[in-house]
ZAMI-592569 format. One line per 5 residues: number of its first residue (from 1); their letters; for each residue z, y, x of C-alpha. Coordinates in steps of 0.2 Angstrom, whole numbers. Layout:
NUM	A	Z/Y/X  ...
***
This chain:
1	MNSEA	-662/-160/255  -658/-148/270  -640/-151/277  -641/-133/284  -632/-122/273
6	FISYR	-644/-110/264  -629/-102/255  -611/-97/263  -597/-88/255  -585/-86/271
11	DIWKA	-569/-82/270  -570/-71/252  -554/-61/247  -556/-53/230  -544/-43/217
16	FGKNV	-546/-33/203  -531/-22/202  -516/-36/202  -527/-50/196  -531/-59/213
21	IYEGF	-547/-70/210  -550/-77/229  -539/-79/244  -551/-88/256  -564/-94/247
26	NLDIL	-576/-104/257  -592/-112/251  -608/-119/260  -623/-123/248  -637/-133/254
31	RGETI	-655/-128/251  -662/-139/237  -646/-145/231  -638/-144/213  -620/-140/216
36	TVIGG	-608/-138/202  -593/-128/202  -578/-133/191  -560/-126/188  -550/-119/175
41	SGTGK	-555/-103/165  -551/-86/172  -552/-93/191  -566/-83/196  -581/-95/194
46	SVMLK	-593/-83/186  -588/-70/199  -595/-80/214  -611/-79/205  -611/-61/202
51	MLIGL	-608/-59/221  -621/-69/226  -634/-56/218  -622/-41/223  -616/-36/207
56	IAPDK	-598/-38/213  -593/-34/230  -579/-44/239  -563/-36/246  -566/-46/263
61	GSIIF	-576/-59/268  -597/-62/269  -609/-70/260  -625/-77/269  -640/-79/259
66	SGEDI	-655/-87/268  -649/-80/285  -643/-63/278  -627/-57/275  -628/-49/256
71	TQMAE	-613/-40/257  -620/-27/271  -637/-25/261  -641/-8/254  -647/-8/236
76	EHLVG	-666/-7/239  -664/-23/249  -654/-32/235  -668/-31/223  -678/-42/235
81	VRRRI	-663/-55/235  -662/-54/216  -680/-58/214  -676/-76/224  -661/-80/212
86	AMLFQ	-662/-82/195  -650/-84/181  -648/-94/165  -634/-84/155  -622/-93/144
91	GAALF	-629/-85/129  -648/-85/135  -647/-67/133  -664/-65/125  -671/-48/119
96	DSLTV	-670/-51/99  -685/-38/96  -696/-46/109  -707/-62/107  -703/-77/117
101	SENIQ	-719/-72/128  -712/-54/130  -696/-61/135  -702/-72/149  -715/-59/155
106	YPLLE	-699/-45/157  -695/-51/174  -714/-54/179  -717/-36/174  -702/-30/184
111	HLKMS	-704/-39/200  -723/-46/201  -739/-38/201  -749/-48/189  -763/-46/176
116	ESERA	-761/-48/158  -770/-64/159  -760/-71/174  -744/-67/164  -750/-77/149
121	ARVAE	-755/-91/160  -737/-90/169  -728/-89/152  -738/-105/145  -734/-115/162
126	VLELV	-715/-113/161  -714/-116/143  -723/-132/145  -711/-135/160  -696/-132/149
131	GLPGI	-703/-143/133  -707/-129/122  -727/-126/123  -735/-116/111  -721/-105/106
136	ENMKP	-725/-88/112  -727/-78/97  -710/-84/90  -695/-73/90  -677/-77/96
141	AELSG	-669/-77/78  -681/-91/74  -675/-102/88  -661/-114/89  -647/-113/101
146	GMKKR	-654/-126/112  -672/-118/111  -664/-102/115  -657/-108/132  -673/-117/136
151	VGLAR	-683/-101/134  -670/-93/145  -672/-105/158  -692/-102/156  -690/-85/160
156	AIAVK	-678/-88/175  -690/-99/183  -705/-87/179  -704/-78/194  -703/-94/204
161	PDVIM	-685/-91/212  -676/-101/226  -661/-102/217  -656/-105/200  -637/-100/194
166	YDEPT	-632/-108/177  -617/-100/168  -610/-113/156  -628/-119/151  -622/-132/138
171	TGLDP	-608/-122/129  -610/-122/110  -624/-136/110  -624/-152/101  -626/-168/112
176	INTNR	-645/-169/110  -647/-152/117  -634/-152/130  -644/-169/136  -660/-158/136
181	INDNI	-654/-144/145  -645/-157/158  -663/-165/161  -671/-148/163  -658/-143/176
186	IKMKE	-663/-160/184  -682/-157/181  -681/-139/189  -674/-146/205  -687/-161/207
191	VLGVT	-702/-151/201  -699/-134/208  -687/-138/223  -675/-125/219  -656/-124/225
196	SIVIT	-646/-125/210  -627/-117/206  -621/-123/190  -604/-118/181  -597/-130/168
201	HDMQS	-582/-135/159  -592/-151/154  -589/-164/166  -603/-177/159  -614/-164/161
206	AFKVS	-609/-160/178  -607/-180/183  -627/-180/177  -634/-166/185  -625/-164/202
211	DRMAL	-628/-169/220  -610/-162/224  -596/-154/216  -583/-141/221  -567/-138/212
216	LYKKR	-560/-120/212  -541/-120/212  -528/-108/216  -539/-95/221  -550/-105/234
221	IEAVG	-561/-121/234  -548/-135/234  -561/-150/237  -579/-152/239  -589/-169/238
226	TVDEL	-601/-179/229  -599/-185/211  -593/-202/217  -581/-194/228  -573/-182/217
231	RHSEN	-572/-197/203  -563/-208/214  -552/-193/223  -533/-196/225  -532/-176/224
236	KEILA	-521/-176/210  -529/-157/205  -545/-165/204  -541/-181/195  -530/-170/183
241	FIEGR	-546/-158/179  -558/-172/178  -546/-182/166  -542/-166/155  -523/-166/159
246	VT	-511/-153/164  -503/-153/182
***
């Protein structure tokens, strides 16, 4: 894992009207690591993901991705950034009217020039990678919640991104499927070498998949460290969040 920052949020300030989200948000993310951002509901965890792909702009500050400032990019340049950053949405966000294969091919058609046979081969490859071979012709309605999440992950990795963002990836899943998703997050890092940003309230998942964790508290990053460092921290906010207590 590279010790140099691949993604840097630098002095980010953001408000939506009177609702202040960030006041000096700073976070460095290393190439190839899995970092999990924890924090209470409504603290702006998902906002940081949307900022990284240019869907929301900060009021102040910069976001450096692979040496370039996203906040200064024109829309046409952001398209290239978005191809390198994939997202697994909380609800998987599959198109109900399309087959699994068609869902996975959607970003391939949008971003890459590939023949029909090349696309079919890529679909088979990524379905195998997430443990769902041979389901190309099924529709989302025929899939369980855990299968939908894994198809969403297959679609995310189809374009071979550098970064995968996971927004509450285990929400609504039973323990078996939660473990499957966690194992897939680890596998994507090991097999594909991707940088992963995970947003979750599930502390057991965070402990399992993370190289480092960051606590978002009072409009900024309160603490960053390895799993062991945060679990054994003397910071009362960190301990309260981990243990589910109100401070």
